[in-house]
N, C-alpha and C positions, 0 to 999 in steps of 0.2 A: 504493500500500500504506500501511496505517496501523499505527503502533507506539505502544505505551504504555510509557514508561520511568519506573520509580520511582526517586526520588532519596532516599538516606538521609542520615544525619547527617554522613557523610564527603564529601558532595558528589560531584563527578564522579570523585574518586579511588576511591570505593567501587563504581563501576559495573563490571560484568563487561566483558570485552573485546568480547563480542557487542553488549551494550547500548550501549557507547561507540561502536562502529562504526555502529549504527543512527542514533545522534544525529549523528555526523559526516557520514553519507551523506544525512541528511534535507535536504529543500529548504524545508520549513516546520516551525518549532518553535512549539508552542502550550503555554504554561505560565504559572505565576505569575512575577511580576517577579523574585523572588529566585532562582528556578530558571533563568530566561533569563539572569540576570546571571552565572551560572557559565560561560557560553559566549560571552564577549565577542567572540571572533574568528570565530565561526560566520558564514559568508557568506549563509546562507539567510534567508528571511522569518521574522521573529519576531513572534508574536501574543500579547500578554499576556492572561491570563484576566481579563476584565472583563464584567460584565453577564450575561445569561442564557446558560446552557450550550448551549441550543438554537441560538443564533446561532453559537457556535464550531463546533458540529457541522456546521451548514450550510456554514460557511466551509471546514471540512476536506473535506466532500464535494465542494465545487466544485473544490478543489485536486486531489483525487484524480482527478476526472473529467478534469482537465487533464494527468493523467499524472505528478503530483508526489508525492514521498514525504513523508508527514506524521508527525511524532512529537509525541505529547502527553507533557509532562513532569509528573509527579505526585509527591506525597510518599509515601515508604515503599512499601507494597504497594498498587498502584492498585485491587486487588480487595477491599481491606479498608477499608470506609467511604471509598472513594476514587472517582475519576472513571471507573475502569475499567468499571464496570457500564454507565454511560451510553454510553461509547464502543463497547462490544461490542454494545449494543442496535442501534446504527446501523451498526457495521462488524463483523459476526460473525467475520470472518477476521482481525481485528486481532491482532497479536503482542504479548504482555504480558511485560515484564521487571520483576519485583518487586525491591525493595530491602528491607532490614530496616525494620520499622515503628518508630514512635516508642516504642511500649511495649516492643519488643524492646531497643531502645537503652537505655531507662530501666532495665530489669532488668539489662542488662549493666553499666551504670554502678554499680548497687548490688551486683552480684555475687549476685543472687538467682535461683535456678531458677524458671522460670515455668510448668513443666508443672503442669497442674491449675488454673491461673489462669482465672478467668472474665473475659470481655472485654465492656466496655460502652462505648457512645458516647452522650453527651448533647450532642454537637455539633450544634446546630440542631434538637434534639429536646426535647420536654418530659420532665421527670423521670419522670412516669407511674409504672407499676408497676415500672419498672426499679429504682427506689430500694429497694423491698422486696427485690428479688433481690440487690441490692448488700448489704443488711443480712444476707442469708442466706448469703453467700459467705465461705469461709475466706480466700481470696486472690483479689483482683480488681484490674483495671486499668481506668481510666476516661479516655476522651477527653473533654475539657472544651471550653468555649467562653467568650467574654466574659460571657455571661449565667449559664450553669451553671458557675461557677468552682469550684475546690476548696473555697473558703470556704463558698459557698452549699450545696454538697453535704454538707459536714461539718455545717453548721447543721441541714439537713433530717434527717440521720441522728440528730443529738443530740435533735431535737424528738420523734422517734419512739422515743427511749430506746435507740437502737442506737449507743452511744458506745464500745464496747469494741474499738477498732481502733488499730493503729499505722499511721501514714500516711507516704508518701513522695511528694514532688512534684518532677517533673523539668521544668525551665523552659528554653525556647529551646535544645533539644538540637541540637548541631552548629552553632550560631550564636554570634555574639558575645554575651557575657553569659550563656552556659550556666551553669545552677546546678541541683544536685540536693540537696534537703534532706529530712531525716527528722524526724518528730514522734512523740513517745511518746503524745500524746493528741489526740483530734479537736478539743478545745476550742482548742488552739493553732492548728490549721489554720483554724478558723472565724474567727479574728481577723486572719489574715494576708492580704496582697495578693501576687499572683503574676504574673510577666511572662508574656505570651502569645507563642507557644503553649505549653501545658503538658499533662502527663498526671499523673493521680493514681493511686497504688497503695495499696491497703488490705490490711492483714494482720490477721485477727481475733486478738485477745488475750483474748477472753472467750467463754463459751458463746453459740452462735448462737440467735436466737429461733425459735419454732416457726412453720411456715407457716400452719397452721390455729390461730388464736389460741384459739378456744373460750373467749373472754373472759367473765369473770363479768359479769352484768348491771350490777353496781354500778359498773363502770369506765366505762360509757357515760354521758355527760351527756344528761339527758332532762328533759322537762317533768314537773314534780311539782306536786301530788300525784297526777296522772293516771298511774297506774302501768302502764296498759295500752298505752302508746305504744312499747313495745319488744317485739320478738319474742323470747321467752324462750330462754335458752341451749340447753336441750334440744331445743326446736323448731327453732332455727337449725341445729343439727348435722344433724338429719334432713332438713330442707329443702335444705340444701346438697348432701347426698348424692343426693337425688332430682333436683336440678337438673343435676348431673353436668356442670358447665361445663368446656369445654376450656381450656387455659392462655391462649389468645388469645380467649376467648369474650366476648360482649357480653351483659350482663344488664340487664333492666328491673326495678327494684325499685319496684313500684307501691304507693303508700301507705307510704312509707319510714319514717315516724315518726322514730326516732332514727338510722336508717340502719344498724342493726346487721347485718341480713342482707347488705346491699350491701357493707359494709365487710369482712366476712369473705369474701364472694365475690371482692372485688377482690384480696385476698391470695392466694386460690386461683387466680386468673386474672390473673397480673401483666402479661401482654402483651395483655390484653383491656381492657374498659372497662365501668364500671357507671353507669347512669343512674338516680339516685335521684329518683323522682317523688313530690312531696309538695305537697298543696294548702294546708296550714295554715302561715301565715307564722311562727307561734310556734315551729314545729319547725325551720325553716330554719337558724337559727344553731346549733342543736344538731347537726344533720347535719354542718355544716361543721366544727364543733369536734371532733366524733368522728373525722372523716376525718383531720384534722390530728393528733389525739391518737394514732391508731393507724398513722400513717405512710402513709396511703392517698392517692396522688396520681393514681390512674386512676379517679376518680369525679367525675361531673358532677351537680350538684343541678339538677333541673328543677322550677322553681317554677310549679305550676299543677295544675288538676284533671283527672284522667283520666276518660274516654278522650281528651278534646281535647288534653291536654298530651302525648300519645304521638305526635301527628302530627309527622313529620319526623325522628324518632329513627331511628338505624341499625337494620336488621333484627336482632333479638336471637337468640342461641343459647339463651337461657333467660329466662323471665319468672316473677318471684315476686310474687304479689298478697297483700299483708299487710293492706291496707285499701282500701276501695272507695268510701266516702262515698255509698252508695246507688246507685252506678253499676256494679254488678258485671257485669250482662249486657253492657253496652257495652264494659267493660274486657276481658272475656274474648273478645268477638268481635274487637275490634281487635288484641288480643295474638296470638290464634291466626292471624289473617290475616297478621300481620307476621312471626310466628315462622319461623325458617329450618327447612327439612326436617331432621329428626333432632333438632330442638330440643325442650326440655321446658318445660312450664308447670306451676307449683305454686301452689295456693291454700291459704292458712291460714285456716280457718274456726273462729271462736270461738263464734259464736251458731248456734242451730238454724236461724234464718232464712237466714243466709248459707250454711250447710252445705247446706240444701235447694236454694237457688237455684244454687249452684255445682255441686252434684251433677247437677241436672237439665240445666243448660247443657252440662256436659262429657259427659254421657251422649249428648246429641243429636249430638255431633260424630262419633260412631261410632269414635272413637279408643280404644285400650285404656286403661282407667282404673284407677289404683292409689290406694288409700286407706290411711292409717295414723292411728290415734288415739294422740296423745301424752298420757300422763297420768303425770306425774312427781311425786315427792315429794322434798323437800329436808330435810336434817337441820338442825334449829333448836334453840337452847337454851331450856329451860324451867326457870328457877332452876338448881339444881345438876344437872339431868337434861337429856337430849336426846330429842327426838321428831321424827317425820317429818311435815312439813307439806305437804299436797297443793297442787299448782299447778293453775290453771285448765286443764281439758282442752282440747286443740286437735286438730282433724282436718286432716290434710294430704291434699289431693286432687291427683293429678298425672297429666298426659297427655303423651305424646310424639308430636310431629308426624311422620308417617311420611315416609321418603325418597320423593321424587318427588311428594309431595302438594302441591298448590297451596294457594290460600286455603281455609281451613276455617271455615265459618260455624257459630256456636253458636245462631243464631236459629231 
């Protein structure tokens, strides 16, 4: 039989009687060195966690076949970013005994209720879209690691203009050198060093930012004087609605220009990823700067010309074609082939030639075709007066790949 026993900040004194009995009756203990050290008198085999998890699971399976009882010792709740998931995949009948997690202990030390808190882990994970979710949360707790430290997370939030948080950092909970500190400003956290392991708690002290930025065009860094290298604000809003990305959706932003559509999409799909495909080297630094400026960490710049640059990208839930460089037919064919069933493709056509080519290609797919002409006017000053200035009209063409549909050719 296999058991998974969580160890809290109180060590073995915090174990339930049943969990303690499981450990005492075990013939094999598998765990981190600090957990094994809590049972110096235990007569069983002790296996420290080192190397690949798969090797430990193989060892446990061999011991179970030999009729021995195996206990995995873990931190806190083994099913909350712990080894419990991997153990249960191999041993579905394993018995799990959770202990309070590090974040529960941290809230207890601070005397803060944590109902309503959002839970994040950047332990061994990229910041990705989780950073935006953090910025949108009134109360959150973050599992950190030696790379994604509280200081690095604080700096990333400050870079995206989300500095309105009070912070608490709990270090080495339940261990020698335990310390819990509070900071009125993220700037203080950004300059501090913290002992490992630690958790970060953030409390919003200022209004939270919107999920859909609908940012003015002027906020994007772009190549000037060529003003056409940005998908205008009004067009972006409608295009994002037509794309209907799920929160974990993958978007190909083809002919990304400044990256404006991809950046807004990355904010709407924080658990997904955006691939901004752009052939012009002059645009690359602007896409990267705009991603940094708007706090987007779930975007990859793909330097190359489509359709060739689309090879090897993950199948998308949505494709936005804002520029084609004369390769529209090939881009549409490749995009529709790779698009997931139920996914959407949207083309922004500014010229009659592109409109005609896109319309003909998409009609040949046999998929239901939707089209919207966007013709907006903006209020501009004229001396002491105000007038409406028309923007260049854009036509958005959209198709949805039907469920159960395989590759769809536009040729």
